[in-house]
N, C-alpha and C positions, 0 to 999 in steps of 0.2 A: 597327082595331087601328092605335097609331103607328108613323108612318114611322121607322125608324132610322138614322142618316147616317152615313159613316163620314169620319173626319176624322185627318189625321197631323200627332203629337203635336209631330214634329221641327218641323214649317214653318208650323205652328196656332199663334199667338201669344195666341189666348184660353185654350191649355189650361194653362200657367205663370200667367197673372190666377188662370185658375181654382182651380188646387189652394192659391193663395196665400191664395187665399178656404176653401178648405173644413177644418173640422177632422181630418178624416181620413185628406187628403193625409199621404203620408211621401218617403220619399228613393227609393224604387223606385218611386213615379210620376214620378218630373220625368225631362227632359228630358235631363239628363245621363246619368241612371244606364241609359236606353232607348238616349242616344246611344251608350255604352260597346258594350251588346251588340247593337248594329248592326254599332260597326266592329270587334269581336272575331269573334263566330261568327255573321254574315250576317242576324241575326233581325230581319223589318222590322215593327216598332210600326206600331197603330193606337189608335184613340180610336173605342169603338161609343157613341152616345149620340140620345139625342131632341132635341138643340135643334138646329136647321137652321143651314145656313150663313148666317154673318153675322150671328147673334143671342149676345147670349152665353150661353157653356155654363152649364148648370144642372145637369147632368148626366151620366155618364161612365165607362165602362169601359174601361181600355187593357189589351190583349192584343199578343202577339208570334204573328208566323208563322212556327213553327218547322218547319223542310221537312228531313227527313234520309231517306236510301235506307237507313238501316242500321234507324231505330228508328219510321219513318213520318211524315209531314207531320200537325200538329196545331197547337193554338190553346191557348197557355200564357199567364195573366195571373197571375205573369210566372215567366219561366224565372230561376232561380238568383236569384230574390227568396224571402226568407222569407214574406211575406208580399204580398198588394196587395188592399186592401178596395175593392169596388166604390164608385163615387161618385155614389149617387144621395139622391135627399130620401126616397125613400118605397119603401118591398117593388114597389110593382106598377112605377114604374121601373125599379127591377133587372130586373124581372119580362121587360120588355120589351125589356129594351136585350139579356137572354139570348137571348131566343127570334132575336133581330137574330143573334146569334152563332152560334146554330146554323144558321139560317138560309146563311148566307154561309160555317160549315163543311161542309152539304149541296156547296154548288156549288166549294169549293175542294178535295172529295174528302177531308178529313181523317179522321184516324182518331179522335178524339176532341177534346175542350174539356176544358181544367183552370183549374178556378178555385182563389184561395186566399186567402179572405179571412180576416178577423181574426175574425168571427162565421158562424158557419152562418145559408146565405141561409135568410130567410121562406119564400120562393117558390121551391120545389127545382127548378120548373120540368125534372123528367126526370134531375136529378142526384145523383149516389151519392157519399156519401163513402168516398175510395179512398183516404187515408192518414190516422196520426194523429199528431201530434207537443205537445210540451209548448211554449210562447210564455213567453219568462223577462224580465222587468222590471223594475228598479229604482227606485223613487219616492227620487227627491233632493230634493224640498222639504224633507222634516225638517230637513236642515240639515247640515254634516260630522260633529258628533259624534255624531249618532245614526244618521247612515250607517255612521257608524265601527263603532259599537257594536253595531249589527244585523250585521256581519260573522261567521262563524265564529272563536271565540276562537283555535284550537288550526290549522287549517286557512288561515285569512285572516287574523287577525291579528298570530298571531307570527311569518308569512312578512314580514308588511310590514314587522316591526321587525327582522329577519334579511337584508330587504332594504337594509334604513338601517344594518346592520353592515357590511356588505358595498361598501357604497358604489357600489353599481353608476349608473353615467351613461345618462341617457336624454337620447335625441336622436328629435326630432320635425321631421314636415316631408312632402313630397313630392317632393323631389328627385330625380333618376336613384341617386342612389347609394345613397339610403337604399330607395328601390325593389328596388334587387342587392342589401341584405341582410338585404331580408325574405326577398325571395324564395329567396335561398338558406337560409334557416331552414326556408322551406318546403317546399322542395323536402326537406329530411332530415325533417320533419314526416308529409309524405305516403307516404316510406316507410315509417316507421314504422305509420307506419295503412295499410299495402298500398293503397294507392290510388296515382294518375300526379297527377302534380301540377297545377293549373291552368294557361294559358298564362301568359306573363311578360306577352305584349300586353293583357294582360286588366286588370292590375292597372296597366300602364301607361293604356292605355283612362282609365280610373276616374280616375285621376291626372289625367288632361288635360281629360276632360270635369267632374266634379264641381268640381274647383278648390277653391277652398278649403271646401269640404264631404265633403272625402278629407283623411286623415291617417293617416301611418304614425307608429307611434312604436315605440324600438327601446332596449334595454337591455342594454348590453355592462357586461361585467366584464374591467378589463385592456385596452380596446382590441378585447376579444373579444364580437360579439354571441353576443349569448344567448339573446334572447326578442323579440317580435315584434307588435303589437297592429296591425290597420287597421281605423279608424272614420270612420264618414260621419255626416253632420249634416243634417239638415232642421227647421227654427222650433228647436220647443225641447226636440228630440230628440238625445241623441246615441245613433247603433246601431253596436254593435260586430260587426262582420262576419267577421274572418280572425285569425286569431291564432296563431301556431309560436315553439319554439321549440328548441332543443339539449337534451335530455335528459341531456345530462354534467354539465349547470350547475339543473337542478331544484332543488335542495337549496337556491341562492342567493333565491329566492321571487322571479327575477326576470317572470313574466308575474302573479303578486298585485300585484306594485309596480306594473306596468306599468296595469292596472285601474286601482289608485288614484290614480296621477298622473292619466290622463282623467277617473276621476270630480271630483277636486280641482277639476280646471282645468275643466271642465263647471258645476259648481256653482259659480265664480267669473265664470261668464260670463252665468250667470243661466239656465241651461238647468236643466228639471227632471224627466227623464226618461232613462232610460239602456236602450235596447233590448237587449236579451243574445241575441237573435234563437231559433232554433229550437232546439231536443232533441229527438232521437229515444228516442220514449218506451223503445225497448230498449237504451237506453247508460245504465246508471244513473251509469256517472264523468261523464260531462259533466252530465247533472242535478243531480248532487250539488254538482261544480263550481261550477254556479251558483246554486246554493240557499244552498251556501254563504256566498257575497257576498249575499245577502240580499234578492234578487231574488224579485218574485212568481212564482207559476207558474200559466198559463193554460193551457184546451185549444185547439189550434190543428189545424182538419181541412181537408186539401185534398178538393176534390170534381170531379166530373167527370160529363161526358153523352158516350158513352149511358150510360144505367142499366146496362149489362149488360156494358159494357166493365170486364173485369179492370183489376186495379191492376198495372203493373208492374212484373215481376220485379226484384228487387236485381240490379242489372250486376256487382253486385261480389262472387259467391258468396265463402264460407272458402277454400276452396282457390288461386282468382284470386285472392285479398289477399294471400296467404300466398305466392304467386309473384311477387308485385310487390313484396314486400321484397328480393329476392335481383335483381332486374334492375337494371341498372346507371342511372344516373342520365340521363343522358343519353337514353339509349332512353324512357323513361317520362315527359322533357318533353317527346320527341316523342312519344310516346302521348297525352299529355295535351293536347297542340298541338291534334290530331286526335279527339279522342273525345269532349271536353264538348259541341261544337256538337251534337250528335247526340242529349245529355242533357235536356240544358236544361230 
């Protein structure tokens, strides 16, 4: 059995060099995303690799050590990331690294290890499927006209024309003012969904750590912010990560307009794909929304070890979600600030 080495991706300069060369690397692998996780939630990232110290990296799986008195200690690759592909040349290397992760897990007294690969692992290594989602991707290579024609005529094309008639104003960047505008919309949206909002510091840290790879776009009507999206960028891919809106203005088409603006900008700069993130299979509304934007739908599964580990129960059952809609915003913000680090 080959030795497995551990590296700190925030300090090891080989990691970014490796990511720049690997075709399956994503924004979720980058030091900026990992640093934001560490600053916001205290997660310590590590890379397990078969490449010895001092040698060029040729493979690696990045994970975070999540330590929680509420949900237990575990290794996750990666928390709050839609997907995180193991970066290895062949299935045998992946199996060796996973075996090293399992040994570390036992030494650290972790409850389980979770991987979020884009494809099912060829060598299961005792892993068991724990959750299933859809991943949505929009190919931008056909060009602007083809992409627009791929939109649903009533649900998307008509709303784009409505947004044009409404003369919505679009502001983009990563300033503190835009962060505050987006967060206000996010708090409203999460209340509507019956969920606590993510900590404001999470968005601040993403903006600071990702820099130009992080963009907020806000749609406003008569100086009133009505919708916002957060996108991330890595190589040729634009990633839609967060969206929020004021439901009182949904008929203005603000959210659809923001997507169209972001898509046009991405194509203008030569990007080839919009990663629209995951959707829960039992969330038909979100699935349909992304389908209507012309995105292709792919199966996405998360995997856990040990195999006997039962999938975590939904931490927000129906009665809890309903209660969240009535809790004052400042309490929901406080709850989210303390709760999310345990979810990972």
